[in-house]
C-alpha angles and dihedrals in degrees: 000000000000112000095174113139115238091209118067089206094051094126096055091040093056093046093048093047092047091051089052094051101101096194094057089046090050092052092045097240120160137191109257099172134012128184133138107295094001132084128167121198126195128207123186120215116262130167090243090062096054135093126223096288095051096256124126107277114252088236091061092046093047092046097056090044090053093048094046091053092043093052091045088056093043090054088070099043125107120253113279095034125106130194132245128179110237098178142356142173122200130189116205104213106175136006112260123221098143119124093252138032118204119195115197111199117193132177111240097180123005119210140174094243106009126033125189117214137168131212129200118194121205132189109224124205126162097323097323125104130200121200101234104171145353126199142178119218137195110205126191126215107225124194121219101020122117113249 
């Protein structure tokens, strides 16, 4: 599988796009790792991100999984193409109340129009990690949209 970026400025493009994504900024998510076809996002626990039992809300967990997978796909796209999620399925495996969530997005099959990626989300706490969620994503390459 070829995971060569089609944009020589892919790294800066991902960082710039991520910084402009207001929802990720609102949640407090940050890029923890970036390489062609692979993006890790980190989210620190905050009361505003929890549900009624004190766990990370499934919406926060799903959101960082979606963005990690989307940016992993975007890292391989040609200049002038943006990314949109067209479908995803996520399985919530364990409740997450660890101090940090880490979403690891990885391209499974790159394509010119559709790219398939997965994301695994882990709760991190003092050297331990709990597998919180896993998802499969179909991401569409879209011409003429700003990253």
